[in-house]
C-alpha positions as CSV (number, residue, x, y, z in Angstrom):
1,M,0.0,0.1,0.0
2,R,1.4,3.4,-1.0
3,L,2.1,5.9,1.8
4,R,-0.8,8.4,1.7
5,G,0.6,10.9,4.3
6,I,3.4,12.8,2.8
7,A,5.6,15.4,4.4
8,C,8.5,16.7,2.4
9,A,10.2,20.0,1.6
10,A,10.6,20.9,-2.0
11,A,11.8,24.2,-3.3
12,G,10.9,25.7,0.0
13,L,7.4,24.3,0.0
14,L,5.9,22.1,2.9
15,L,3.3,19.6,1.6
16,A,0.9,17.7,4.0
17,V,-1.4,15.3,2.4
18,T,-4.1,13.7,4.5
19,L,-6.2,11.1,2.8
20,G,-8.9,8.5,3.8
21,C,-7.7,5.0,4.5
22,T,-9.1,1.9,6.2
23,G,-9.6,1.9,9.9
24,G,-7.5,-0.4,12.1
25,D,-10.2,-3.1,12.2
26,G,-10.2,-3.2,8.4
27,S,-13.4,-1.4,8.0
28,A,-13.9,1.1,5.3
29,A,-13.1,4.8,6.3
30,P,-15.8,7.4,6.1
31,S,-16.6,8.5,2.7
32,T,-14.8,11.7,2.9
33,G,-11.3,12.7,1.7
34,T,-9.1,15.9,2.1
35,V,-6.0,16.9,0.6
36,T,-4.4,19.9,2.5
37,T,-1.4,21.7,1.2
38,S,0.4,24.6,2.8
39,T,3.2,26.8,1.9
40,P,5.3,29.4,3.9
41,G,5.1,31.9,1.0
42,D,4.1,32.2,-2.7
43,P,5.7,29.1,-4.4
44,S,8.2,30.4,-7.0
45,P,9.7,29.0,-10.2
46,R,12.4,26.3,-10.0
47,G,15.7,28.0,-8.6
48,A,13.8,31.1,-7.5
49,T,13.5,32.4,-3.9
50,P,9.8,32.2,-2.6
51,S,8.4,35.7,-1.9
52,P,6.2,36.2,1.2
53,G,3.1,38.0,0.8
54,P,-0.5,37.7,-0.3
55,V,-1.5,35.1,-2.8
56,D,-3.8,35.9,-5.7
57,P,-7.0,33.8,-4.9
58,V,-7.2,32.9,-8.5
59,S,-3.9,31.0,-8.9
60,L,-2.3,27.7,-8.4
61,P,-0.8,28.9,-5.2
62,A,-4.2,29.5,-3.9
63,L,-5.3,25.9,-4.8
64,L,-2.1,24.8,-3.0
65,R,-3.2,26.4,0.2
66,R,-6.8,25.3,0.0
67,E,-8.0,22.1,1.8
68,H,-9.6,20.1,-0.8
69,T,-12.5,17.8,-0.2
70,G,-14.1,14.9,-2.2
71,S,-16.8,12.7,-0.8
72,G,-20.3,11.3,-1.3
73,L,-19.8,9.2,-4.4
74,R,-23.2,8.1,-5.3
75,L,-24.2,5.5,-8.0
76,G,-27.5,6.5,-9.6
77,E,-29.4,5.1,-12.7
78,V,-27.9,2.2,-14.6
79,L,-27.2,3.6,-18.0
80,D,-25.9,0.5,-19.8
81,R,-24.9,-3.2,-19.0
82,T,-22.3,-4.8,-21.1
83,S,-20.6,-8.2,-21.1
84,A,-17.6,-6.4,-19.5
85,Y,-19.0,-3.7,-17.1
86,T,-22.0,-1.7,-15.9
87,R,-22.4,2.0,-16.6
88,Y,-23.8,4.3,-13.9
89,A,-24.7,7.8,-13.7
90,V,-23.0,9.2,-10.6
91,T,-22.5,12.3,-8.5
92,Y,-20.0,13.3,-5.9
93,E,-19.3,16.4,-3.7
94,V,-16.3,18.6,-4.0
95,N,-15.5,21.6,-2.0
96,G,-19.3,22.3,-1.6
97,L,-20.5,21.6,-5.0
98,T,-22.2,18.5,-6.3
99,V,-20.5,17.3,-9.5
100,S,-22.0,14.7,-11.9
101,G,-20.4,12.1,-14.2
102,I,-20.4,8.5,-15.3
103,M,-18.8,5.5,-13.9
104,N,-18.0,2.1,-15.5
105,I,-17.5,-0.7,-13.1
106,P,-16.0,-3.9,-14.5
107,R,-17.7,-7.2,-14.0
108,G,-15.9,-9.7,-11.9
109,E,-14.2,-9.8,-8.6
110,G,-12.6,-6.5,-7.4
111,P,-11.3,-4.4,-6.1
112,F,-10.2,-2.8,-9.5
113,P,-7.8,0.1,-9.8
114,A,-9.6,3.4,-10.8
115,L,-9.0,6.0,-13.3
116,V,-10.4,9.6,-13.3
117,L,-11.0,10.8,-16.9
118,A,-11.0,14.6,-17.6
119,H,-12.6,15.5,-20.9
120,G,-11.6,18.3,-23.3
121,Y,-13.5,21.5,-24.0
122,I,-17.2,21.0,-25.0
123,D,-19.7,23.9,-24.8
124,P,-21.5,23.4,-21.5
125,D,-24.8,24.4,-23.2
126,T,-24.6,21.4,-25.5
127,Y,-22.5,18.9,-23.3
128,F,-24.3,15.8,-22.0
129,S,-23.2,13.7,-19.1
130,G,-20.2,11.5,-20.0
131,Q,-19.5,13.1,-23.2
132,G,-16.0,13.6,-24.4
133,M,-14.0,10.3,-24.1
134,P,-16.4,7.4,-25.0
135,R,-13.8,5.3,-26.7
136,E,-11.5,5.6,-23.7
137,Q,-14.3,4.9,-21.1
138,D,-15.2,1.7,-22.8
139,R,-11.7,0.4,-23.5
140,L,-10.4,1.1,-20.1
141,A,-13.5,-0.5,-18.4
142,R,-13.0,-3.6,-20.5
143,G,-9.3,-3.6,-19.4
144,G,-10.3,-4.0,-15.8
145,Y,-10.3,-0.3,-14.5
146,V,-13.2,1.5,-12.6
147,V,-13.6,4.5,-14.7
148,L,-14.9,7.8,-13.3
149,H,-15.5,10.4,-16.0
150,T,-16.2,13.7,-14.4
151,D,-18.7,16.1,-16.0
152,Y,-16.9,19.1,-14.3
153,R,-18.8,21.8,-12.6
154,N,-21.2,23.8,-14.9
155,H,-21.8,20.7,-17.1
156,A,-24.7,18.3,-17.3
157,R,-26.2,17.8,-13.7
158,S,-23.4,19.5,-11.9
159,D,-23.8,22.7,-9.7
160,D,-23.1,26.0,-11.3
161,D,-19.9,28.0,-10.4
162,P,-20.6,31.4,-12.2
163,D,-17.0,32.7,-11.9
164,N,-15.3,29.6,-13.2
165,D,-14.7,30.8,-16.9
166,V,-13.5,34.3,-15.9
167,N,-11.2,32.5,-13.3
168,L,-9.6,30.5,-16.1
169,R,-11.6,27.2,-15.3
170,L,-9.3,26.3,-12.4
171,G,-12.4,24.8,-10.8
172,Y,-12.0,21.9,-13.2
173,T,-8.6,21.1,-11.3
174,E,-10.7,21.0,-8.0
175,D,-13.4,18.7,-9.6
176,V,-10.6,16.2,-10.7
177,I,-8.9,16.3,-7.3
178,G,-12.4,15.8,-5.5
179,A,-13.1,12.8,-7.9
180,A,-10.0,10.9,-6.8
181,L,-10.8,11.6,-3.1
182,A,-14.4,10.6,-3.5
183,L,-13.1,7.3,-5.2
184,R,-10.7,6.7,-2.3
185,G,-13.3,7.3,0.4
186,S,-16.4,5.6,-1.2
187,G,-16.0,2.4,0.8
188,R,-17.1,0.5,-2.3
189,P,-15.6,-3.1,-2.6
190,E,-15.3,-2.6,-6.4
191,I,-12.8,0.2,-6.0
192,D,-9.2,0.0,-4.9
193,G,-8.7,3.4,-3.4
194,D,-5.0,2.8,-3.2
195,R,-4.6,2.6,-7.0
196,I,-5.8,5.8,-8.8
197,G,-4.7,7.1,-12.0
198,L,-5.5,10.3,-14.0
199,F,-6.1,10.6,-17.9
200,G,-7.0,13.9,-19.5
201,R,-7.6,14.8,-23.1
202,S,-7.0,18.2,-24.7
203,M,-8.3,20.8,-22.1
204,G,-8.4,17.8,-19.8
205,G,-4.7,17.5,-20.4
206,G,-4.2,20.9,-19.0
207,V,-6.2,19.9,-16.0
208,V,-3.9,16.9,-15.6
209,Y,-0.9,19.1,-15.2
210,N,-2.7,21.5,-12.6
211,A,-3.8,18.5,-10.5
212,L,-0.4,16.9,-10.5
213,V,1.3,20.1,-9.1
214,V,-1.7,21.1,-6.7
215,A,-1.9,17.5,-5.1
216,P,1.3,15.6,-5.6
217,G,0.9,12.1,-4.2
218,L,-2.9,11.9,-4.8
219,F,-2.6,10.0,-8.1
220,D,-0.2,7.1,-9.0
221,A,0.4,8.1,-12.5
222,A,-1.2,10.2,-15.2
223,V,-1.6,10.5,-19.0
224,A,-2.1,13.8,-21.0
225,Y,-3.5,13.2,-24.4
226,A,-3.2,15.9,-27.1
227,P,-3.0,18.5,-24.2
228,V,-3.5,22.3,-24.5
229,S,-0.7,24.6,-23.5
230,A,0.5,24.7,-19.9
231,R,0.5,28.5,-20.2
232,P,-3.2,29.8,-20.1
233,Q,-2.3,32.9,-22.0
234,E,-1.3,30.8,-25.1
235,N,-4.6,29.0,-24.9
236,I,-6.4,32.3,-24.9
237,D,-4.5,33.7,-27.8
238,H,-4.9,30.4,-29.8
239,F,-8.5,29.6,-29.2
240,Q,-10.5,32.5,-27.9
241,R,-9.1,35.8,-29.1
242,P,-9.1,35.0,-32.7
243,D,-12.8,34.3,-32.5
244,G,-13.6,37.5,-30.7
245,D,-14.6,35.6,-27.5
246,P,-16.0,38.4,-25.1
247,L,-14.8,36.3,-22.2
248,V,-11.2,37.5,-23.1
249,A,-12.1,41.1,-22.2
250,R,-13.7,39.9,-18.9
251,I,-10.6,37.9,-18.0
252,E,-8.2,40.7,-18.7
253,E,-10.4,43.3,-16.9
254,R,-10.3,41.2,-13.9
255,H,-6.8,39.9,-13.9
256,G,-4.8,42.2,-16.3
257,T,-3.0,41.1,-19.4
258,P,0.3,39.1,-19.3
259,E,2.1,42.5,-19.8
260,E,0.1,44.2,-17.1
261,N,0.3,41.5,-14.5
262,P,2.9,38.9,-15.2
263,A,2.8,37.6,-11.7
264,F,-0.8,36.4,-12.2
265,W,-0.1,34.6,-15.4
266,R,3.0,32.8,-13.9
267,G,0.8,31.8,-11.0
268,V,-1.7,30.0,-13.1
269,S,0.8,28.1,-15.2
270,P,1.7,24.6,-13.9
271,L,5.2,24.9,-15.4
272,T,6.0,27.5,-12.8
273,Y,5.6,24.8,-10.1
274,A,7.2,21.8,-12.0
275,D,9.3,20.8,-8.9
276,R,6.0,19.7,-7.3
277,L,5.4,16.9,-9.7
278,T,5.9,13.5,-8.1
279,E,3.9,11.0,-10.4
280,P,5.2,9.5,-13.6
281,L,3.6,11.4,-16.5
282,L,2.9,10.2,-20.2
283,I,2.3,12.9,-22.8
284,Q,1.0,11.7,-26.1
285,H,0.5,14.1,-29.1
286,G,0.0,13.7,-32.8
287,T,2.5,15.5,-35.1
288,A,-0.4,16.6,-37.3
289,D,-2.5,18.1,-34.6
290,D,-3.8,21.5,-35.8
291,T,-6.0,22.0,-32.7
292,C,-3.2,21.9,-30.0
293,P,0.2,22.4,-31.5
294,P,2.7,19.7,-30.6
295,A,5.2,22.4,-29.6
296,W,3.1,22.9,-26.4
297,S,3.6,19.3,-25.3
298,R,7.3,19.6,-26.2
299,E,7.7,22.5,-23.9
300,A,5.8,21.1,-21.1
301,A,7.9,17.8,-21.3
302,R,11.2,19.8,-21.4
303,V,10.3,21.9,-18.3
304,F,9.3,19.0,-16.3
305,R,12.4,17.0,-17.3
306,E,14.5,20.0,-16.5
307,A,13.1,19.7,-13.0
308,G,14.1,16.1,-12.7
309,K,10.6,14.6,-13.3
310,D,9.6,11.2,-14.9
311,V,7.9,12.4,-18.0
312,E,7.7,10.6,-21.3
313,L,6.7,12.3,-24.4
314,R,5.4,10.3,-27.4
315,T,4.8,12.2,-30.7
316,V,2.8,10.2,-33.1
317,A,3.6,10.7,-36.7
318,G,0.8,11.7,-38.8
319,E,-2.0,11.8,-36.1
320,G,-4.3,14.7,-35.6
321,H,-6.0,15.9,-32.5
322,T,-8.3,12.9,-31.8
323,F,-6.1,10.2,-33.4
324,G,-7.4,7.8,-36.0
325,A,-5.5,4.9,-37.3
326,R,-3.0,5.0,-34.3
327,W,-5.6,5.3,-31.6
328,A,-5.7,1.6,-30.6
329,A,-2.0,1.3,-30.6
330,E,-1.6,4.4,-28.5
331,M,-4.2,3.0,-26.1
332,D,-2.0,-0.1,-25.8
333,V,0.7,2.3,-24.7
334,T,-1.6,3.9,-22.3
335,E,-2.8,0.8,-20.7
336,A,0.8,-0.6,-20.4
337,F,1.8,2.8,-18.7
338,F,-0.9,2.4,-16.2
339,A,-0.4,-1.3,-15.6
340,R,3.3,-0.5,-14.7
341,H,2.4,2.2,-12.1
342,L,-0.9,1.1,-10.7
343,R,0.4,-2.1,-9.1
């Protein structure tokens, strides 16, 4: 069993992670979980001196200081039964919000390792529960994983968070952390709460980066598939500004532009806190991806490697954003990666 209480100093940071576990009599712990992180000052880039002072409430340092909760995993309606798994509508609680999703539970004798899936951007007005990674949900459940695909806040049956978009959707990071905690504290015999991985696609790949630096030790391994940039200003310039998205003006009015407020934009990039990564990370990106440039993944891999982290970048020749002919082969790689690290 992995050690779930971690105390270490890294780049001037003190991390304390408190997670649900079984009681001394072997009974399941209560269905709650927390991750508490604390820092003596504003975490700074690798090699820099932490500077004391207030932390912007919309930043990764603010998420580092927050006590994250995830609990109350509830299985609702049965959506499908296959020969390999049963698919359920689910909800769970995260930091005071109810978040919906779907869960695939394999048939057979558990407990099974679990994977949290973080989907890419889909307009919340058209999104339906479980949308975004259907191939991966099916394949991984057939491979013997409990799959919890989070809808995120503001999606499907989840509670609303009206400031999430203007605050660069950092709430999605909380939703993923809460999903892992809810799995661990569920008390369900099918779920092995000591073996949890994270798999995010496109925008969800950016959520993966954030979750790993905010809550090191929570997941055992992670995969980012065709991820967005780890620098939010690049995503805005690439996806939103060319389309005249009015949200850009609201973001810059509240937080300033990168030129006006560089400290804010450093504080929302996981690359600023690369030293905090503790889990192995696999990044997979097609060379023909015209939605998320492969250069973004090359930069993320470089920065994490320079911080001494276990990061593998696989560039897949000729594949676009969603992968086509090579999807099954790359899923073989993904499953092999999780099998190595979720023992």
